[in-house]
C-alpha positions as CSV (number, residue, x, y, z in Angstrom):
1,M,36.8,36.8,-52.5
2,A,39.0,35.9,-49.5
3,E,38.1,32.8,-47.5
4,S,36.6,33.4,-44.1
5,I,38.3,32.3,-40.9
6,E,35.7,29.5,-40.7
7,Q,36.5,28.3,-44.3
8,R,40.2,28.4,-43.6
9,V,39.9,26.5,-40.3
10,H,37.8,23.8,-42.1
11,R,40.5,23.5,-44.9
12,V,43.3,23.1,-42.3
13,V,41.3,20.5,-40.4
14,R,40.6,18.6,-43.6
15,Q,44.3,18.6,-44.6
16,V,45.8,17.7,-41.2
17,L,43.2,15.1,-40.1
18,K,42.3,13.8,-43.5
19,V,38.5,13.9,-42.7
20,D,35.5,14.3,-45.0
21,P,34.3,17.9,-45.1
22,S,30.8,16.8,-44.2
23,D,32.2,15.5,-40.8
24,I,33.4,19.0,-39.8
25,K,30.7,20.8,-37.9
26,P,31.0,23.5,-35.2
27,E,30.2,21.0,-32.5
28,S,32.7,18.4,-33.8
29,R,35.3,17.6,-31.2
30,F,38.8,17.2,-32.5
31,S,39.7,14.0,-30.6
32,A,36.4,12.3,-30.0
33,D,34.6,13.1,-33.3
34,L,37.4,13.7,-35.8
35,G,40.0,11.3,-34.5
36,A,42.8,13.7,-33.7
37,E,45.7,12.1,-31.8
38,S,48.0,14.3,-29.7
39,I,50.6,14.7,-32.3
40,Q,47.9,15.8,-34.8
41,S,46.6,18.3,-32.3
42,V,50.0,19.9,-32.1
43,E,50.2,19.8,-35.9
44,L,46.9,21.6,-36.1
45,V,48.1,24.4,-33.8
46,A,51.2,24.8,-35.8
47,T,49.3,24.8,-39.1
48,F,46.7,27.3,-37.8
49,E,49.6,29.6,-36.7
50,E,51.1,29.4,-40.2
51,E,47.7,29.8,-42.0
52,F,46.7,32.9,-40.0
53,D,50.2,34.3,-39.3
54,I,49.5,34.3,-35.6
55,E,51.1,33.0,-32.4
56,M,48.8,31.0,-30.1
57,D,49.5,30.0,-26.5
58,E,50.0,26.3,-26.9
59,D,48.3,25.3,-23.7
60,E,45.3,27.4,-24.4
61,A,45.2,26.3,-28.0
62,L,45.4,22.6,-27.1
63,S,42.5,23.1,-24.6
64,V,40.2,24.0,-27.4
65,Q,37.9,21.0,-28.0
66,T,35.6,21.8,-30.9
67,V,35.8,23.2,-34.4
68,G,33.5,26.1,-33.4
69,D,35.6,26.9,-30.4
70,A,38.7,26.9,-32.6
71,I,37.1,29.3,-35.0
72,E,36.3,31.7,-32.1
73,F,39.8,31.3,-30.6
74,I,41.6,31.9,-33.9
75,A,39.3,34.9,-34.7
76,A,40.3,36.4,-31.3
77,C,44.0,35.8,-31.9
78,V,43.8,37.4,-35.4
79,A,41.9,40.4,-34.0
80,D,44.5,40.8,-31.2
81,Q,47.5,40.3,-33.3
82,H,46.4,41.9,-36.6
83,G,44.0,44.5,-35.3
84,E,41.1,43.2,-37.4
């Protein structure tokens, strides 16, 4: 069975930020809760683009603050760009 968008977002966050899976919750903020520094935020955007084969507006993507918001943002990008 294919991974859901949420599962894939969680996997990317774990890989890029090297955080424990139990720390990743929908309300987790990338900087304040998960310790993302600016370079890691840019790396997250790039990795999400690769993982989902999408292009995201960098300013919009970097304004996303929480894991839950990222899942919604990526789902919208996937739907727009892949017609899903």
